N, C-alpha and C positions, 0 to 999 in steps of 0.2 A: 353246564358242560360246554366246552368250546365247539365251534362249528365242525372242526376236524379233529378226529382222534385216530391215531395210528397204533395198531397193535403189531409189533414186529420184533425181530431179534437183531442185535447189533451186527453179528457176523453173517447173517443171511444175505446171500447175493440178491435174492428177489426183494428183500426189504431195502437194501441199499439203493436199488433203482428208484423205489417210491420215495424214499427220503430225499433223494436228489431232486426229483421233480417238485416235491413240496417246497423245498428250499429255493429252487429256481423261480417258483411262482411267488416267493416271499410270503408264504402262508404261515400263520401262527397255528400250531397244532399241538395237541397233547400227545406225548409219546409214552406208550406202555411197552417197556422192554421185557420180552419173554425169555426165560431161560429154557431152551429147548431140552437140555439134558435133565432138567428137573421135571420136564413134562408139562410145563405151563400151557403149551398149545393143546394139551389133551384134557385140561380141566373142564368140567361141565359148563362153567360160565363162558369159556372161550368157544367150546364146541357149539354153544347156543348161537353164536354169531358166525362161526365158520365151521360147519360140520366136517370139513375135510381135515381139520386139525393141522393146518400148515399156515405159515406166515408169508406175506403180511395180510392184514385186514384193515381196511379204512372205514371209519364211520364218518359220514357227512350229514350233519344235522340229524343224527340218530339212524340214518339209513346205511345199510351194509353194502360195501363194494369189495369183492375179493378178486384174487389173481393179479399179480404185479403188472402184467401187460395191460390188462383191462383197467386197472386203477390209473396207470399212466395216461391212457387214452381218455378216461373219464375226466381226469383233472384238466386235460387239454380242452375237452369239450366244454367244460363249465367255466374255464378261465383261460381263454386263448391269449389274454394279456394279463400281466406282463410276461416277457420272455417266451414268445411263441416257439413251440418245439415241434411244430408240424408244418409242412409246406402248405401254401394256399392252393396250388394247382392240384386238382384231383389225381392227375396222372402221377405226379410226384408223391402224393400221399400213398397211392397204391404201391409205388416203388419202395417207399419207406416201410410200409407194412410187410412187403415181401422180405426185406432185410430182417425185420423183426421176427418174422416167421422162421426164417433160417436160423437166427440166433437162438430162438426158443427150442428148436428141434435138434440142433447139433451141439454148439458149445455149452449151452446152459446146463443140460443134463450131464454132459461129458465131464465138466469140471468137478462134479460131485464125487466122482470115483477117486481121483487123487486126494481130494479134500478129506474124504472119509478115511482113506487109508492112512494119511499122514496125521490128521488132527484128531479124529473122533474114535479111531479104533481102540486106543487104550481104555477109553470109557466103556466100550462094549466088552472088551476082554475081561474087565473086572466083574461083569455080570455072570450069573449062572445061566445055563442053557434055558432054563424055565423062564428066568427074568427076561432074557433076550427075546424069546419067542413071544412073551406077553407084550413086550414093547413093540415088536414088529406087528403083531395082531392089532395093536391099538392105533396104527397109522393107516388110515384109509387110502392115502395116495402114495405111500412109501413102503408098504408092507413087502412087496416083492423085491424092491431095491435092497432093503435091509437084509432080507433072507438070502439074497444072492451074495451079499457081502459076508454075512455070517460073523462069527466072533473071531475069525482068523484073518479077516480082510479079504479084499478082492484078489483073486489070483492074478499072476503076471499077465495072463492072456487078456483079462479084463482091463488091466492097467494099460497094456499096450494098445488095446482098441480105443480106450478113452483118449490116450495121448495122440493117437492117430487122428481122431476126430478133432481134437484141439488144434493139431497142426494144419488140418484141412481148413479149419475155421480161420486160423491166422492167415493162411494163404488167400482165402476168400476176402478177408478184411483188407489185405494188401491190395488186391485187385480193386475193391471198392474205392479205396483211397486214390489209387492210380486213375481210375475212371473219372472220379469226381474232381480231381485236382486238389482235394483237401481244402482246409486242414481237417474237415469233418467227413464223415462217411458219405454225405450227400453234397459236399461242396463247402460253400462259405458259411452256411448256417448250421449250428448244432441242432440235432433233431432227436426225437425219441429213440431212433435206431442207435445213436451213439450211447445214449443212457442205458439202453437195453444190453449192450455188449460191455459197457464199462466195468461191471462187477466181475466179469469173467477175466478180463485183461488184468485188472487190479489183483485178483486172486492168483492168477498165474505168476505175476511178478512177485507176489508175496511168498509163494511156496517154491520159488526158484525154477519156474518154467519159462522165464523171460528169454532164455536162449532160443526159444522157438522163433523169435522175430529178429535174430541177429542179422539176417539178410534182408530185413524189411525196416530200414530206419524210419520210414514214414509212420510205422506203428509206434515206435518209441517217441516220435514227435507228437503223435496223437495223444499218447498217454501223458506226456508233459503238458500238453495244451489243456486237457481236461482236468488235470490236477491243479492247474493255475486258475480254474474258474472258482468263483466265490462259493457255490453250493457244495463243492467237493469237500472242503475241510469241515463243513457242517455235517455232511453225510458221513464222512469217515472220522468221527470223533474217536478218541483213544479207546481201544478195545474192540474196534470194528474189524481190524485185521486179525487173521488167525494167529500170526506170530506175536501179536500183542496179548491175545487171550490165553494161548496155550504155551507155557514156558518151554516145553520139550521141542518146540519148533524154532526157538530163537536162533539156532545155528544154521537154519536152512540157507540163508543168504550167503553164508560163508562156504557152502558146499560147492564142489565143482559141478558144472552142468551135467556131466555124464552120470552123476550120481542122483539126478533129480527123480528118477522113477523108483 
């Protein structure tokens, strides 16, 4: 077995964060791609290493590390070189972690609402009520989230709230870039904070929510810059975007912005 084994899902935003850091550190790792719709994350062999039944999970020399933010910090702890992704100054580290906390509390859960309504709802609608309830009950960390969505999708009020949270996150990101002078959230060096928010911004762009930063060209420049980094293309291999995975989303980028919700 190689030193690093990553259990993840191609379209999972949390998985994408970890893949990026692994590639940035130029690590060779074995990747196990889980199909979340088939319930791979709920199989006994996976629950044995991650009882929460979510992705990603990293094995390092057989030892388990879970939670994407924790995994990113762990990789930085054990491999600060190459490609350091955390400032050296403790105060700057604290500031970076404060950004990451905001990202994990506001935009990261918010992006799940439009993602589920747009991409995953047809799968749930095909289930019986009993099958859907059994699926929700099998997810220790996502049960209430799925039950709130139901087989008819999140109501407009939930969508509006999520979109509002995403807009506030975009506004905050604009302020961060303005304060730091860019091109990255903390200035001249790419940090874990940039990688933490990367999948949210990429997902928003993928599902036609990029109009939220029409008045913030610095975010478009940030997105261009991170796409130009070597780990990005390795992280976002074909099938990692929702519009690549689900054919019914192919027309999203041609829709007018006012139709995005």
